N, C-alpha and C positions, 0 to 999 in steps of 0.2 A: 763716761757718759752718765753722770748721775741725774742730769736733767734731760728732758725731751722724751722722745718715744723710744722705749727700749724693750728688752725681752719680757718684762712684766706685761706689757700691752699686747704682746704676740702670744704669750702662753695661754691666755684665756681663749682666744679664737681657735688655737690648735686643740685645746682640751674640749671645746665645744664641738669641734669637728669629730673628734674621737667618740664622744658620747652620741652624736648624731649618727655616726656610722653604726653604732650599736642598735639604733632604732631600725636602720635598714636591714641589718642582719637578722634581727628578731622577727620582723614582720614583712618587709617588702620582698626580700629574696625568696622566702618560702611561697609567698603568694604568686610571685613571678614564675617560679618553677612549676607550680601546680597549674597555673593558667596556661602555660605553654605545653602542658602534657608531659612534663618531665618529673613525674612523681618518683621514679626510680633514682633520678639524680638527687632529688631532695633527700630520699632515704639514705643514699650514700653520703651525702653532705652531713646529715645529722649523725650518721654512724662514725664519720671521721671527727666531727666536732660536736660531741654530745652537750656541750655547754649552751648550744643554741636553744635547746629545749628549756634551759633555765631562763634565758633571756625572754623567751616567749611566755613562759609561765609567770614571770614577774614584770611584764611589760608596763604596768602602771608606774612601777618604781623606776624602770629604765627611762620612761618618758618624763617623769618628774625630775630626775637628775639632769637629763638633757635640756629640759626647759629652763631649769634653774641656771645651768651653766651658760646657756644662750643669753639669758637675761643679764647675768653678771658680765659676760663678755661684751654685750651691747652697751651696757652702762659704762664699763671701763673704756671702751673705744670712744664713746660719746664724750666722756670727760677728758680724754686725752687728745681730742681733735684739735685743740688750740694750743697745745703745749709747744714751746719753742724747740726748734731743731738746733743743733750746734751751728756755730758760725763758720766752722771749717767747711769749705765747699764739698769735699769728698764725704764728710760725715753728714752734711745737710742733704746731699743727694741720696745717701743710703737711708737716712731717716725718712725722706719723702717716699722712697721706694718701699720701705718697710711698712709705712702706713697704708699705701695702696694694696700691698700684698695681704696685710691683715684684714682689710675690708673685704677683699676678694675671698679669703678663707672664711670669713664670717658669713658672707652672703651664700657661699657654697654650703656651709653648715646648716643654714636656715632652710635652704632648698632640700637638702638631704633629710632634714628633720621633718619637713612637711610631707615629703614622699612617704617616709616611714609612718607618720601619723595617719595619712590617708589609708594606707594598707592595714594599719593596726585597728583603726576605729571606724572608718567610713566606708571602706570598700565592700564590706559585707552587706551594706544597705543600698549602696549605689549600683553595684555590679551584680544584681540578682539575676 
């Protein structure tokens, strides 16, 4: 399957989902724990995964990488939207399913990113 919608078009949405999840871990989860009065759970979470403090410390870099990857994934999916699928019925069905799945993963990634961005940058001003 050298033509059509393949693994290259799905790798970008999955990588964007991974980076968007990093924005949730750095900013949204700690805010959720604290707002629910679960500061001890947050302390235990940070004790088990001390890398979270690195993510929080360098959140502009984390968000810049996630934004870049979301843009790249969006452009790749936009450009691949009219690529032909194979003529074999099974492969054509798989190609159409893969396109829908990739769009779903991308939309989910954007939602996760926006939630993380809200808690990282806007929540401190909105939820006073």
